C-alpha positions in Angstrom: 0.2 0.2 0.3 3.0 2.1 1.1 4.5 1.8 -2.6 1.2 2.6 -4.6 0.4 5.8 -2.3 3.7 7.2 -0.9 6.5 8.8 -2.1 8.6 7.4 0.0 9.1 4.0 -0.6 9.2 3.8 -4.7 9.3 0.3 -6.6 7.4 -3.2 -7.5 6.1 -4.0 -4.0 7.0 -7.6 -5.3 10.7 -6.5 -5.6 10.9 -4.5 -2.5 10.3 -7.5 -0.6 12.5 -10.0 -2.5 15.2 -7.0 -1.6 14.1 -6.9 1.8 14.3 -10.9 2.1 18.1 -11.4 0.8 19.7 -8.3 2.3 21.3 -9.7 5.2 20.8 -6.9 7.2 16.9 -7.3 7.5 15.2 -10.5 8.9 11.6 -10.6 7.9 9.8 -11.7 10.8 6.4 -13.6 10.5 3.4 -12.9 12.2 2.8 -15.4 14.7 0.0 -16.7 17.4 1.2 -14.4 19.9 2.3 -11.1 18.4 -1.6 -11.3 16.8 -2.5 -12.0 19.9 -0.9 -9.0 21.2 -1.5 -7.2 18.2 -5.2 -7.6 18.5 -5.4 -6.0 22.7 -3.1 -2.7 21.2 -6.6 -1.3 20.5 -5.3 2.4 21.9 -3.7 2.1 18.5 -6.0 2.9 15.5 -3.8 1.2 12.9 -4.1 -2.2 12.7 -0.5 -2.5 10.7 0.8 -0.5 13.4 -0.4 -2.3 16.2 1.4 -5.6 14.8 4.3 -3.6 13.8 4.3 -2.5 17.9 3.4 -6.3 18.6 6.6 -8.2 16.3 8.6 -5.4 18.7 7.4 -6.3 22.0 7.2 -10.3 21.1 10.6 -9.9 20.4 12.0 -7.8 22.6 13.1 -5.3 20.7 13.4 -1.4 20.3 11.3 0.2 17.4 13.2 2.5 15.0 9.9 4.7 13.5 9.1 8.2 13.6 5.4 7.8 14.1 4.3 9.9 16.9 1.2 8.1 18.1 3.2 4.7 18.5 6.1 6.9 20.5 3.4 8.3 22.5 1.9 5.5 23.8 5.0 3.7 25.3 3.6 0.4 24.2 7.1 -0.3 23.2 10.7 0.9 23.3 11.4 3.0 20.8 15.1 4.4 19.3 15.8 8.5 20.2 
């Protein structure tokens, strides 16, 4: 969706994802049952994609790099300052 509606991400989604999968800098994490359950409980975040991103970081104990002020202000997950 971002590739279609944003100037921040350019190119076909399949190419972007293929590059992410083959780049050793990134790890693509699956949406597991614990992530889905946590995402469903994060009702204070309106966007379902934000819920999934935050839940993934929480379940894996990761700090999140984001400029999304709603996620930052929620204090639901540790973020990079």
